[in-house]
N, C-alpha and C positions, 0 to 999 in steps of 0.2 A: 969750541965756542958754546957758551951757555946763556948769554944774555938774550932777553926778549927783543925781537926786531920790530914787531908791531903788535899792539895790544888794544882790544876793545872790550870793555866790561859793561854788563847790563845790571843795574841795581834794581830796575823796575822792569815792566814788560817791554820786550824788544820791539822796535818798529817793524812794520810789515812791508814798507816800501823804501825806496832809496837805493843808493849804490854802495853804501857801507855794509860790512859784514853784519848779518842778522843773527843775533844771539838771544837766548832766552834769559829769563830772570835767574840770576845766580850763576850765569855761565860767563866764561871768559874766552875770547878768541885770541890766539897768539900764533906767531911764526917763530919756531925754535929750531935750533940746530938739532938734528936727530940724535946726536950723542948726549944731548941734554935731557933726553927722556929716559925714564926708568921702565924697562919692559917687565911688568909685574907677572903674577901667576896667570896662566892661560890654559884653556881647555885643549889648545893645540900644544901638547907637551914637547914637541920638537918640530923644527922646520928643516926640511931638506934643502939646503942652500945650493946644492948641485943639481936639483931637479930642473927640468925644462920649464915648468910653470914659474918657479922662482926666478930663473934667469930672465924670463919674459917680463916679469914685474920690474926687475932692475933696469932692463932696456927701456921700458915705458917711462920710468921715472927719469932716466938720463935724458930722454927726448922731451917729455912733457911735464916733468915734475910730479909731485903727489897731488892728484886731482881731488881726492876725497879726504877731508880733514881727519886726522887721527883723534880718536876720542880718549880723553884722559881725565884724571882727577888729581887734585892736590892732596898730598900726604906730607904735612910739614913742609920742608924745603924741597921735597921731591915732587915731580910731575910724573905720575904713574900711568902707563898706557893701559886702557881698558880694552879698546878695540883698535887694532892697527899694528899688531905684532909683526906681520909680514911686511907691511909698508915701511915700518920703522927700520927693520933690519935691511931691507932692500935699499932704502934711502941712504943708510950709512955706507953700504957697499957702492952705491951709485956716486957717492961723494958730493951730494947736494949741500948747499949752505943752509937751507931752511926748509921746514915742512909745516903745513898748516895744522894747528892743534886746537881742538875745542875742549876746554877744561871745564868740568862741571864740579859743583859742590858735592862733596861726598856725603852719603848718609851718615847719621850720627852713630849708628850701631854697626859694629864690625860684621855681625851676621847679615844685616840688611845689605851692607856693601858687597859682601861675598855673593849673596843671592843675585843681586843686580849684575855683578860681573859675569857670573856664569850664564845667566839668561841672555844677556846682550852678546856675549862672545859666541855662544852657539848659534844664535839667529843671524848675526852679521857674518860670521865665517861661512855659514851655509851658502851665502850669496857670492862667495869669492872662491878661494881655493878651499874646496869642501873639506870639512873635518873627516877623518877616517871614522868608520863605524865604531872602532874601539875607543877613539877619543870622545865621541858622543856619549857612549855608555858610561865612560868615566865621569863626564859632566853630570849625568843623571845621578850616578852614585853619590857624587859630592853634594848635589842638591838635596837628595834624600837625607844625607847625614846632617844637613843643616836644618832639617825639619820641614822641608817643603813637601806638601802632599803630592801623591802620585797624580791626582787629577790635575793639579796646577801645573805639574811638570809636563804632562801629556799635552796640555793646552799651550803652554809657553814654548815648548820645543817642537810642536806640530807632530806629535805621534798620533797614530790612528785611533788609539784607545788607551785606557789605563793599563790594561794587561801588557801591552807592548812596552809601555814606559817602565812598568814594574820589572819586566823581563830584562830590559836594558840596564836598569839599576843593579840587578843581580849580576849580569855579565860583567859590568864595569868594575866589580870588586876583585877581579883576577887579572893580573898582567898577562898570564899565560892565555887566558880566554880571549883577552883583547887582541893579543898578537895573532892568535889563530883566526879571529874574526876578520882582522885587517888583511890577513893573507888569503882570505877566501876559503879557508879550510873548514870553517864552521858557519852555520847560520846563527842568527841571534838567539833563537831558542836553544840550539845546541851549546852555544857559548855560555848561556846561563846555567846549564846543567854542569858543564865543566867547572864553572866558577864555584858552584856549590861544593863539589868534591875537593877543589883546590883550597877552599876556605877551611875544610876539615883536615887539611894536610895529607889527604889520601893520594899520594903521588902515583901509586900503582894504578888506581882507577883513572886518574887523569891521563896517564900514558895509554891505557887501553882505549879510552874514548878518542884520543887524538889519532890513534891508529885504526879506529873503526870507521873507515870512509864510507863503506857501503851498507853497513848494518848498525849505524850509530844508535838509532832509537832503540833497537833490540838490545844492544850492549848496555845502553844506559839504563833501561828498565831492569835488566838482570842485576846490574850493580846497585840500583836503588833498592830492589827487593832484598838483595844480599845484605846491604847496609842495615835495613830495617830488621832483618832476621838476626843479624849479629848483635844489634842493640837489644832485641828481645831476649836473645840467648844469654847475654851478659846479665840482664836483670834477673832472669830465671836462675842464673848460677850463683847469685849472691848468697843464698842459704848454704850452698855447698862450700863456697869459699870461706864462710864464717865457721864451718866445721873443720876447715884445714885442707880441703881438697884443692888441687890445682885445676883450674878451668882451662880446657883445651879449646883453641879457636878453630882447629881443623880436626876432622876425624882421622885418627891414625890409620894408615894403610898397612897391608901385609908387608913385613920386612922392616917396618919402623922399629925404633928401640922399644916402643911401648908394646906390652903384651896385654891381651884382653883377659879380664877376670874369668870369662866363660871358658877359657882354655887352660886355666890354672887350677891347682889343688893346693891345700895347705901342706906344711912341711911333713905332716904325718899321713898325707894322702886323702884328707877329708875335703868336703866341698867348700868353696870360697863363698861364704854367706855374707849378708849385709853386715852382720856383727863383726866378722873378720875384717872386712874393709873399713868399717867405722873405727875399729880399734887401732888402725895404723893409717889414718886418713892422710897424714903428712907424706906418705909414700905412694899415694894413689892420685890419679888424675881422673877427671870426669868429662865425658863428651855428652852434650845434650842435643837430642834431635827430636824434631816434631813428628808425632805419629797420631793418626786418627783413631779415636776410640768411640765405641757405641755407648750411648747414654739413654736413660729413661727421661723423656722430655718433661715429665711431671716433676721429677725431683733433681735431675741432673746427675744422678748416680751413674757411674761408669760400670758397664756390664760386659760380659764376655760375648763374643760373636755366636758361640754355640748355644747361648741361652735364648736365641731369637728363633721363632718359628718362621722360616723363610717362605713356607708355603702360603703364608698370609699376606705376602708382599703386594699381590695384585687383587686381593679380595678383602675389602674392608669389613665385610660381614662375617668372615670366617672366624671360627673359634680356634685359638691356638691350642696346641697340645698341652697337657698338664705340665706345669713347671716351666713353660716357655712363655716368652713375651710376644705379643702381637706386633707386627712390623709397624703399624700405624703409631705405636707408642714409643718408637725409637727415634733418636736423633744422633748426631755425631758431634764430636768436639776434638780439637787438636790439643794435645798435651805434650809437655816436654818430658822425654823419657831418658833417664841416665844410663850410660854405659861406662864401666870403670876399667881403667888401664893402669899398669905400673911399669916403670922403666927400671925399677930396682926390686926384683922379686925377693931377693934375700932379705932386704930391709923390711919388705912388706910381709914377710913370713910365709911366702908361697913359692911354688915351683911349677914348671910345665906339667900339665896332665899327660896321660899316656899318648893321646892323639897328637898334641903339640910336640911332645918329646920325640915322637917318631918322625914328625915333619922336620924337626931341627937336626935330627941325627943324620950322619952320613949314611948313604945306601949300603946295605950289607954286601960284603964281597963274596967271592966264590965260597960256597958252602959244600962240605963233604956230604954227598948224598947218603952216605952210610951213617952219618951223625944225625939221628932222628931229632934230637933236641935242638941242634943248630938249625936244621931245616925248618922246624916248627917256629923257632924264634925269628928266622928270616921271613917266613910267611906272615907272621903276625905283624912284624914291622912294616912289611909291604902293605898289608891290609890297613893298618893304622895311618900310614902315609897317604894312602888313597882316600881314606875317610877325611883326613885333614884337607886334602886338595878339594874334595867335594864340598866341605864346609866353607872353604874360602871362596869357591865358585858361587855358592849360595849368597855369600856376603857381597860378592861382586855384582850379582844380579840385583840385590837390594840397593847397593850404591847407585847402580845405573837407573833403577826405577825412581829413586829419590831425585836424582839429578834431572831426569826427564820431567818429573812432576813439577819441580821448581821452575824448570825452563818453560813449562806449559803455562804457568801463571803469568810470566813476563810476556810470552807470546800472545796471550789473550788480551792483555792491555793494549799492546801495539796493534793487534789486528782490529780491535774495536775502534781505535783511533782512526785507522785507515777507513773502516767502514763508514764511520760518522762523516768523514770528509767526502768519501766517494758518493754517498747518498744525498748530498746537497744539490746535485745536478737538477736542472729543470727538464731535461729530456733523458730518455733511456740511452745508455752507452751502446755503442755498436755491438750487434750480436746478442744483446741481452734479451730481446723479445723472443727469439728462437730458443734461447736457453731456458727462459721461463716456461715456454710451452713444453719443451722436452722434459723438463724437471717435473712439472705437474702431471704429465701423462704417465711418467714412470713411477711417480710417488704421489698419488692423489690424496693420501692421508697425511702428507708432510705438515700441513698447516694446523691440523687438529691434534696431532700426536705430540706436539711440543708447545711450550708456553711462548709462542711466537709474539704475541701482543706485548708482553712485558719487555722482551728484548727489543722489539720494534720501537717502543717508547724510549728506551735507553739510547738506541742508535740515532733516533731523530731528535734527541734532546727534549723530549716531552715529559713534563713533571707529572707523576702519578700521585694523586692525593691519598694520604693515609686515612683510614676509616675513623669516624668520630663516634660510631656506635658499634655494638656487637655484630660481628660478621660471621658468615658460615661458608664452608666450601672454599673454592678457589677464588677468593675475593680479589686477589691481586690481578689475575687475568681479566676479570670483569672491570676492575677499576682502570686498568690500562686501556681497555677498549673504549671506555667512557672518555678518557683523556685524549685518545687519538681521534675520536669522532669529529671534533671541530677542525682539526688539522686536515682531515680528509675532505670535509665539506668545503674548505677554502681552496683546495687544490684544483687547478684546471686539468684537462684531460691528460696532457703530457706529464705534468707533475704527479698525477695519480698513478700513472704507469710506473714512475720511479718508486712510488710508495709501495706498489705491488712487488716490485723487485726487492725492496727493502724488507717486506713481510717474509718473503721466501728466504732471504739471507738471514733474517732474524731467527727463523725456524731452525735453520741449520746451526746457527750459533748457539741456540738454546739446546739443541741436541748434543753439541760438543761441550762447550764450557759450562753449560747449565747442569751437566751431570757429574761435575767434579774436575779435578786436575789431571786425571789419567786418561783423557780422551785420546791421547796419542796411541793408546793400546788398540783402539778400535779401527785400525786401518782397513779392515775388510768388512766393516759394518757401517751403515748409515750414510753411504754415498758421500763421505767426507771429501773424497777426491773430486767429486763434481763441484762441491762448494769451493774448495781451495783452488781448483783449476781456474774457475771464473775470476777469482781475485788476482791470480797470477797474470791472467790475460789482460787485466786492466791495471797492471803496474805494481802489484804487491809482491814483495820478495819473501818467499817462505823461509822461516827459520828452520834449523835442523829438526826441532821437535815436530814442527808442522809437516816437514817432509816425511817423517816417520808416520804421522797420521794419514798422509796422502798415499802411503805405500811406496814411495820412491826411495826411501832409506829404511834399512832394518833398524831395530832399536840399538843394536851394537854399533852400527854406523853413525846413528844419530848421537849416541853418547860419545863416540870418538870425536865427532865434529864439535861437540860442546866442550870437551876437555882438551882439545888440541891447542897448542900455543898459537897465537895470532901470527900470520905470515907477514903482517905489516908492522911497521914501527913508526914512531913519530918523526923519524928522519927520512922516511920514504918520500 
């Protein structure tokens, strides 16, 4: 049945009293058979008709009918449901003859009609069978695509702030993220991160994140850093690719088909120079890795470490030895350093050098002790093989150091995020007062030996103004203290105690991450365990590199934890 049973139309303003249906200007009230309605696009992309909630709606309609009119708009000969998807489907299943429908005039522009639909469907559905979190995020995404501002979306859909609405819009772009959000596997922030990797087609990263139940933020930061480094490496590799080299995405390990140029010689036994490699670039691959180099701050010129007079490091007035640079004139910079490999030494015109050849050769068998030449050859092969093993061990240490350095950068980001939230409290956490006392008694110089004020400003979210005039000395520390002064002035006694705790934690953080990315090496220095233990006591989970810094893991164990495959999968 498709005919209208009862219709009231308002061409002017509707009456405000009386017993007839009250409709607004341009609105039409009708009772229609539910099958006469076209269920249009809806933010609720599916309805579980077997759920207890849906069955309850059907039962209610059978007993009482549809109590709240269905909202629709005319689209040619069709009456399209804007709000009332569940009621329409339930009414059809309930077998009722008619349902109340309020039909409104549609906006003239398709974009405006779609914005109106999304806004009304989210708001009205929230008051009934609530939308899933994933469905809400998809609605935000659709509204963003229609050009609605984040501010308007946050207001229309009742988000706490713009950032939350923006995060929802990001999460809504991935079906995988929405499904995990609805399953309770991810928070909204986590779903947004998964959606970013999903949008780039990085299935491996998505799988890792969905399996990282207990260290999601740490895993995500490592993946984000790795993505940024891969992008930077690819850009740095463009000149090499233009010269014909193959760009490697991973550093070849011992036993791979690729052989290092450092281990090779030319066909006539000469050294493998840059000219040799450039002459057969098509048969060589290049791996680019970041390494820190010392520079002259005045010119940016890269210099060798042994050209620095390290005795001047702690004495600004000292005169460096002749031919050496004063430490105060030195800076550092990270540069991309190439290492060359070939998988086809014959085509590249090279062969294994003596050390690599000995490592690749089968061990010498039994040698006649009377054969002096054979004994000497066996001894030499053994020596060269041992040298090759030692060389590979050095490279393993270098790989481990690089991996822990990279992990430390991600750990610092996550740890600072934890600290910033931890330090928003109005009162000291349990046990913190005694910890403060013990710490300052043991290390009375902690606050003066590190740039604690700069880190405190960062952790408290206090902006430090840049200088507008010429400055001298440690102006950043002074500027940070100036910026912190009004914050401290406004604090009551209990909040001031929290700021004191923050000052000590900032000093520790300055001692750690403020000295570079190799703070994990100093497990026996700086009371890092005292700092990290407090964080653990209040809910922070140490990453493997932080466990190395705290002395609970050796560097070897920390590296093993970083490189071990995850024990969890997305199907767990």
